[in-house]
C-alpha positions in Angstrom: -6.3 -110.1 87.0 -10.3 -109.7 87.3 -11.7 -106.4 88.4 -14.6 -106.5 90.8 -17.8 -105.7 89.8 -19.0 -102.6 91.5 -22.7 -102.6 92.3 -24.3 -99.4 92.1 -27.6 -98.3 93.8 -30.5 -97.3 91.1 -30.9 -93.9 90.7 -34.7 -93.6 89.4 -34.5 -90.0 87.9 -30.9 -90.5 86.3 -31.5 -94.2 85.1 -34.8 -93.1 83.6 -33.2 -90.1 81.6 -30.7 -92.6 80.5 -33.2 -95.0 79.3 -34.8 -92.2 77.2 -31.5 -91.2 75.6 -30.8 -94.8 74.6 -34.3 -94.9 73.0 -33.7 -91.6 71.2 -30.3 -92.8 70.0 -31.7 -96.1 69.1 -34.3 -94.5 66.9 -31.8 -92.0 65.2 -29.2 -94.9 64.5 -31.8 -97.0 63.0 -33.2 -94.3 60.7 -29.7 -93.4 59.7 -28.9 -96.8 58.7 -32.1 -97.6 56.8 -32.0 -94.4 55.4 -28.3 -94.0 54.2 -26.7 -97.5 54.4 -29.4 -100.2 53.3 -30.1 -98.3 50.1 -26.6 -99.1 48.9 -26.3 -102.2 50.6 -23.7 -101.1 52.9 -22.8 -102.7 56.3 -22.9 -101.1 59.7 -20.8 -102.3 62.4 -21.3 -104.7 65.2 -24.3 -107.1 65.4 -26.2 -104.8 63.2 -23.6 -105.2 60.6 -24.1 -109.1 60.8 -27.8 -108.9 60.8 -27.7 -106.7 57.7 -25.3 -109.2 56.0 -27.7 -111.9 56.9 -30.5 -109.9 55.4 -28.6 -109.1 52.1 -27.7 -112.8 51.8 -30.7 -114.6 52.9 -33.5 -111.9 53.3 -34.1 -112.6 56.8 -35.5 -109.4 58.9 -32.7 -107.5 60.3 -34.4 -106.4 63.4 -35.1 -110.1 64.3 -31.5 -111.3 63.7 -30.4 -108.4 65.8 -32.4 -109.5 68.9 -31.5 -113.1 68.4 -27.9 -112.0 68.6 -28.0 -110.1 71.6 -30.2 -112.6 73.7 -27.0 -115.0 74.5 -24.7 -112.0 74.6 -26.8 -110.2 77.3 -26.9 -113.5 79.3 -23.1 -113.7 79.3 -22.8 -110.1 80.2 -25.0 -111.0 83.6 -21.9 -113.0 84.7 -19.2 -110.3 84.1 -20.8 -107.0 83.9 -22.4 -104.9 86.6 -26.3 -105.3 86.9 -27.1 -101.6 85.9 -24.7 -102.0 82.7 -26.6 -105.4 81.6 -29.8 -103.7 82.0 -29.1 -100.8 79.8 -27.3 -103.3 77.0 -30.4 -105.3 77.2 -32.8 -102.5 76.9 -30.8 -100.9 73.7 -30.9 -104.1 71.4 -34.8 -104.5 72.1 -35.7 -100.8 71.4 -33.3 -100.8 68.4 -35.0 -103.9 67.1 -38.1 -102.2 67.4 -37.0 -98.9 65.7 -35.3 -100.9 63.0 -38.6 -102.3 62.1 -40.2 -99.1 62.4 -37.7 -97.2 59.9 -37.4 -100.0 57.5 -38.0 -99.1 53.8 -36.8 -95.5 54.8 -34.6 -93.8 52.1 -33.4 -90.2 52.2 -32.8 -90.3 48.5 -29.1 -89.7 48.6 -28.0 -91.4 45.2 -24.3 -91.0 45.8 -23.2 -93.8 47.9 -20.2 -92.3 49.3 -22.2 -89.1 50.4 -24.9 -91.5 51.6 -22.3 -93.6 53.7 -20.3 -90.3 54.9 -23.7 -89.0 56.3 -24.9 -92.1 57.9 -21.6 -92.8 60.0 -21.4 -89.4 61.1 -24.9 -89.6 62.4 -24.2 -93.2 63.8 -20.7 -91.7 65.4 -22.3 -88.4 66.8 -25.5 -90.3 68.5 -23.4 -92.8 70.1 -21.5 -90.2 72.0 -24.7 -89.4 74.2 -25.1 -93.0 75.6 -21.5 -93.4 76.5 -21.5 -90.0 78.2 -24.3 -91.9 80.4 -22.1 -94.5 81.3 -24.3 -96.8 79.4 -23.9 -98.8 76.2 -25.7 -99.9 73.2 -25.4 -103.6 73.8 -24.6 -106.2 71.2 -20.5 -106.2 70.5 -20.0 -103.7 73.3 -20.5 -106.4 75.8 -18.2 -108.6 74.7 -15.7 -105.8 74.2 -16.2 -104.7 77.8 -15.9 -108.0 79.1 -12.6 -108.7 77.4 -11.3 -105.4 78.4 -12.0 -106.1 82.0 -10.5 -109.8 82.0 -7.8 -109.6 79.5 -7.1 -105.6 79.1 -7.8 -105.7 75.3 -8.9 -102.2 74.1 -12.8 -102.1 73.4 -11.9 -100.3 69.9 -9.3 -103.1 69.0 -11.9 -105.7 69.4 -14.7 -103.8 67.6 -12.5 -102.9 64.8 -11.3 -106.5 64.1 -15.2 -107.7 64.4 -16.1 -105.0 61.8 -13.3 -106.1 59.5 -14.3 -109.5 59.3 -18.0 -109.0 58.6 -17.2 -106.3 56.0 -14.6 -108.6 54.4 -17.5 -111.2 54.1 -19.5 -108.7 52.3 -16.5 -108.1 49.9 -16.4 -111.7 49.2 -20.1 -112.0 48.7 -21.2 -108.6 47.1 -17.9 -106.9 46.0 -14.9 -105.1 47.1 -16.6 -101.7 46.5 -19.3 -102.3 49.0 -16.7 -103.9 51.7 -14.7 -100.8 51.3 -17.7 -98.4 51.6 -18.7 -100.1 54.7 -14.9 -99.9 56.1 -14.8 -96.3 55.3 -18.1 -95.5 57.3 -16.9 -97.8 60.1 -13.5 -95.5 60.3 -15.7 -92.2 59.9 -18.1 -93.3 62.5 -15.4 -94.0 64.9 -13.6 -90.7 64.2 -16.8 -88.8 65.1 -17.6 -90.6 67.9 -14.1 -90.3 69.4 -14.1 -86.5 68.6 -17.6 -86.1 70.0 -16.6 -88.0 73.2 -13.6 -85.6 73.9 -15.4 -82.5 72.9 -15.1 -79.3 71.3 -13.7 -77.6 74.3 -11.0 -80.0 75.5 -8.7 -80.3 78.5 -5.2 -79.5 79.0 -2.8 -80.1 81.5 -0.4 -76.9 82.1 2.9 -76.7 83.6 4.1 -73.3 84.5 8.0 -72.8 85.1 8.5 -69.6 86.6 10.6 -67.7 89.2 7.4 -65.6 90.2 5.0 -68.3 90.7 3.9 -66.6 94.0 2.4 -63.9 91.8 1.2 -66.1 89.3 -0.7 -68.6 91.4 -3.3 -66.2 93.0 -4.4 -64.8 89.5 -4.9 -68.4 88.4 -6.9 -69.4 91.6 -9.0 -66.3 92.2 -9.3 -64.4 88.6 -9.7 -68.0 86.7 -11.2 -70.0 89.5 -8.9 -73.2 88.5 -7.5 -75.3 90.8 -3.6 -75.8 91.0 -0.9 -77.8 92.4 2.8 -76.9 93.4 5.3 -79.4 92.0 8.6 -79.2 94.2 11.2 -79.5 91.8 15.1 -79.1 91.3 17.1 -77.9 88.4 18.9 -80.4 86.6 21.9 -78.1 85.8 21.8 -75.2 88.9 20.3 -77.7 91.5 18.2 -74.9 92.9 14.9 -75.2 94.5 12.2 -74.7 91.9 8.3 -74.5 92.4 6.5 -75.5 89.3 2.8 -74.7 89.1 0.4 -77.1 87.9 -3.0 -76.7 86.6 -5.9 -78.0 84.4 -7.9 -75.8 82.1 -10.1 -75.7 79.2 -8.7 -75.0 75.7 -10.8 -71.8 75.8 -9.1 -70.7 78.8 -5.6 -71.0 77.6 -5.3 -67.6 76.1 -6.3 -65.9 79.4 -4.1 -68.1 81.3 -1.2 -67.2 79.0 -1.9 -63.5 79.6 -1.7 -63.7 83.2 1.6 -65.6 83.2 2.8 -63.3 80.6 1.9 -60.0 82.7 3.7 -61.5 85.9 6.7 -62.9 84.2 7.5 -62.6 80.4 10.2 -65.0 81.0 8.2 -67.8 82.3 8.2 -71.4 80.4 4.9 -72.6 79.7 4.0 -76.4 78.6 0.7 -77.2 77.6 -0.2 -80.9 77.4 -3.3 -81.9 75.7 -5.1 -84.6 78.3 -7.5 -86.9 76.9 -9.8 -86.9 79.7 -10.1 -85.2 83.2 -12.7 -86.7 85.5 -13.8 -84.8 88.7 -14.7 -81.6 90.3 -15.2 -78.9 87.7 -14.8 -81.3 84.7 -16.8 -84.5 83.5 -18.5 -86.4 86.4 -17.8 -89.8 87.8 -21.1 -91.0 86.1 
C-alpha cells in the first residue's frame, strides 16, 4: 500500500531556519569526515562513503562524486516524496559538496585511527539529530530509504545498514580488512549516538497507576505536576471487581515526583513505568 503524499504550505521562517541548520550540519559533518576519517582512509556511510571509496581507488574528487550520485536520486524523490522533503534533500547534498571541498585536506592530527574514527562518528551522529528534528534529511541514501519505507515498509535503518555494509566490504577487499572493520565500527557508533540523541537525555515514559485511591492521586498529577492523564476502565481478573487505572505520560525527570505523590496517597498502589520510544503532541515533541 502506498501512502498519500501530504503537501505542506511553505513556512518561510521555519523553513529558512531548517535550511540554515542543514548548512551548519553539512559543514560540521564535512569537517569531521575530512579531519578524522580521510587521514586514516576510513569510510563514512551512504553516498559519501561511495564517493570516498571512489576517491581512494581512482582519485576522483569526493565532492564531485557526491553531487553526481545525488542528482538522479533527487529526481526519483520528486515522484514519491513531498516537495518540501525533496527541497531539503536537494539542498543538503549541494551544500555538503561545497563544504567537503572547502574542508578538504583538513587533519585534526589524531594519530590513533580508532580514536579518530570514534570522535568522527560521534560528531556525525550527533549533528544529524538536528536535521531529523526539523523533519528534513541530508539527501543521498536517505531519499531511497524513505521511498522504500513508504512503499514497502522496509525500515530506513535496515536499508542504510545493508548499504553501508556493502560499500565497507568493498573497502575491505580493496584496502584491507582493518580499514573495513574501522568503517563498520564508525557506522555503528554513529547510529548509536544518533538514536540516543534523537530520543534525548530526558526520555518519556508511559505510567500506569493501579490504586484504590485513584481519586486522591489524580488531582495531584493534574494540578501539582501539570501532567495530563486518562482513566482506563478495567476489571480485576480474579475478583472481577471494577477498577480505575490512571494512565499518564511523563518525562524521566518527573518520575521521582510522581512516585512520591502515589506513595503519599496510597503506599499499597502498583506502579508500572513503560519507557516510550516517542510521544508526539501537546507538551512533548511537535508535529514538525
